[in-house]
FIKOL-828148 format. One line per 4 residues: number of its first residue (from 1); for each residue x, y, z of N, C-alpha, C. Coordinates in steps of 0.001 Angstrom, whole numbers. Layout:
<rs>
NUM) X:Y:Z:X:Y:Z:X:Y:Z  ...
</rs>
This chain:
<rs>
1) 822:-1183:0:0:0:0:873:1256:0  1948:1239:743:2830:2397:795:3439:2664:-571  3694:1607:-1334:4284:1744:-2660:3361:2526:-3588  2067:2243:-3530:1112:2955:-4369:1039:4427:-3984
5) 1099:4702:-2696:1054:6091:-2240:2257:6869:-2750  3421:6244:-2738:4630:6899:-3229:4493:7212:-4713  3952:6269:-5467:3773:6487:-6908:2818:7650:-7162  1739:7702:-6421:768:8788:-6588:1419:10135:-6274
9) 2203:10179:-5212:2886:11422:-4848:3877:11824:-5939  4634:10856:-6454:5594:11154:-7518:4898:11663:-8780  3775:11075:-9119:3020:11528:-10293:2518:12957:-10083  2017:13243:-8896:1536:14593:-8606:2676:15611:-8681
13) 3817:15269:-8098:4970:16174:-8146:5433:16348:-9591  5467:15256:-10336:5860:15328:-11744:4925:16201:-12552  3632:16116:-12276:2661:16936:-12995:2859:18413:-12680  3175:18696:-11433:3389:20093:-11034:4662:20642:-11664
17) 5731:19867:-11598:7030:20348:-12070:7134:20326:-13594  6781:19218:-14209:7023:19041:-15643:5791:19219:-16518  4623:19193:-15943:3397:19293:-16728:2840:17908:-17022  1583:17850:-17343:881:16580:-17537:1383:15806:-18745
21) 1982:16487:-19727:2444:15805:-20936:3639:14893:-20664  4378:15155:-19626:5574:14362:-19319:5281:13140:-18441  4088:13039:-17898:3764:11924:-17007:3883:10567:-17696  3360:10368:-18912:3519:9054:-19554:4992:8684:-19773
25) 5804:9667:-20159:7231:9405:-20353:7892:9018:-19030  7532:9717:-17974:8057:9408:-16641:7632:8012:-16200  6381:7662:-16452:5876:6340:-16066:6610:5234:-16826  6877:5448:-18112:7635:4466:-18889:9042:4288:-18321
29) 9669:5405:-18001:11019:5346:-17433:11016:4605:-16099  10013:4866:-15287:9889:4193:-14000:9680:2690:-14200  8850:2330:-15166:8608:922:-15468:9862:224:-15964  10622:893:-16814:11880:310:-17306:12866:109:-16158
33) 12960:1095:-15278:13879:991:-14144:13481:-170:-13237  12199:-323:-13017:11715:-1416:-12179:12019:-2764:-12844  11865:-2831:-14162:12176:-4061:-14893:13650:-4399:-14831  14509:-3393:-14960:15956:-3618:-14863:16346:-4087:-13470
37) 15698:-3530:-12454:15974:-3949:-11083:15593:-5407:-10891  14426:-5793:-11370:13985:-7190:-11256:14919:-8116:-12038  15361:-7672:-13201:16301:-8461:-14005:17605:-8671:-13247  18092:-7636:-12590:19312:-7742:-11789:19151:-8713:-10632
41) 17985:-8693:-9993:17724:-9629:-8908:17732:-11073:-9417  17094:-11308:-10559:17059:-12664:-11120:18466:-13130:-11494  19245:-12231:-12067:20609:-12579:-12457:21457:-12903:-11228  21284:-12138:-10172:22005:-12415:-8933:21622:-13762:-8347
45) 20343:-14083:-8407:19882:-15375:-7895:20469:-16518:-8726  20539:-16336:-10056:21138:-17363:-10912:22615:-17556:-10590  23319:-16454:-10334:24733:-16558:-9977:24909:-17294:-8656  24028:-17018:-7713:24101:-17702:-6423:23861:-19197:-6597
49) 22889:-19562:-7414:22619:-20977:-7672:23773:-21639:-8410  24470:-20875:-9267:25606:-21418:-10013:26805:-21687:-9105  26816:-21085:-7921:27924:-21300:-6989:27872:-22689:-6367  26733:-23351:-6478:26608:-24697:-5926:27159:-25721:-6911
53) 27970:-26599:-6420:28546:-27653:-7261:27557:-28816:-7353  27831:-29749:-8266:26948:-30898:-8468:26838:-31777:-7222  27889:-31825:-6413:27858:-32674:-5224:27202:-32004:-4018  26644:-30797:-4222:25928:-30120:-3151:26786:-29154:-2351
57) 28080:-29141:-2591:28942:-28209:-1879:28929:-26850:-2599  29521:-25876:-1956:29510:-24519:-2481:30914:-24121:-2911  31012:-23459:-4047:32280:-22914:-4519:32493:-21589:-3782  33350:-21598:-2773:33570:-20448:-1902:34023:-19216:-2703
61) 34871:-19412:-3687:35374:-18271:-4451:34244:-17577:-5217  33285:-18359:-5722:32144:-17758:-6424:31262:-16975:-5447  31065:-17536:-4251:30280:-16819:-3245:30931:-15485:-2900  32238:-15504:-2697:32939:-14274:-2354:32878:-13263:-3497
65) 32977:-13747:-4716:32894:-12870:-5888:31527:-12200:-5960  30470:-12974:-5740:29109:-12434:-5750:28949:-11399:-4645  29456:-11725:-3458:29338:-10813:-2319:30039:-9492:-2605  31210:-9561:-3203:31935:-8332:-3527:31185:-7503:-4563
69) 30582:-8152:-5552:29790:-7432:-6562:28608:-6720:-5924  28044:-7336:-4890:26877:-6757:-4228:27257:-5712:-3183  28547:-5592:-2900:29000:-4599:-1928:28969:-5076:-496  28948:-6379:-289:28980:-6930:1059:30408:-6848:1566
73) 30581:-6225:2722:31920:-6009:3263:32467:-7269:3930  33742:-7478:3762:34482:-8578:4391:33848:-9952:4189  33616:-10368:2954:32992:-11682:2748:33877:-12831:3229  35187:-12624:3264:36098:-13694:3699:35976:-13988:5189
77) 35450:-13028:5946:35333:-13221:7386:34058:-13976:7774  33186:-14220:6810:31917:-14902:7090:32009:-16382:6749  31307:-17194:7519:31194:-18618:7212:30323:-18780:5972  30403:-19930:5321:29637:-20171:4095:28148:-19893:4283
81) 27591:-20420:5356:26152:-20261:5605:25813:-18789:5794  26618:-18083:6578:26367:-16665:6819:26521:-15850:5542  27497:-16214:4719:27722:-15511:3465:26543:-15722:2511  26050:-16953:2422:24872:-17226:1585:23668:-16435:2077
85) 23484:-16376:3402:22362:-15616:3963:22486:-14125:3650  23702:-13598:3784:23920:-12178:3501:23631:-11869:2036  24061:-12742:1142:23803:-12556:-286:22298:-12623:-563  21633:-13612:6:20186:-13754:-205:19432:-12525:311
89) 19817:-12041:1482:19158:-10857:2041:19386:-9641:1163  20587:-9519:636:20903:-8375:-226:20110:-8439:-1540  19901:-9642:-2068:19143:-9783:-3303:17655:-9502:-3106  17149:-9689:-1893:15725:-9466:-1626:15393:-7995:-1442
93) 16396:-7149:-1232:16156:-5719:-1006:15547:-5059:-2200
</rs>
């Protein structure tokens, strides 16, 4: 519900600042940005799944690489389970 309220406020501000003719363009841009964000989340999830080996173990170097890409600090100091949890939490944001 809060998300819809934010969108309504942004549309109102956009109408005041840019005029009603720019609202469709703004909405398209917002939709594209949201799609790119979702695409990034899916790609991150695929990378996390790719870190698992066929025998069920985890490739630690791939986990650390993913964590660094996501901006997680000190991935080497975390245990495998904690690192996977941190990556999963970061992808859900």
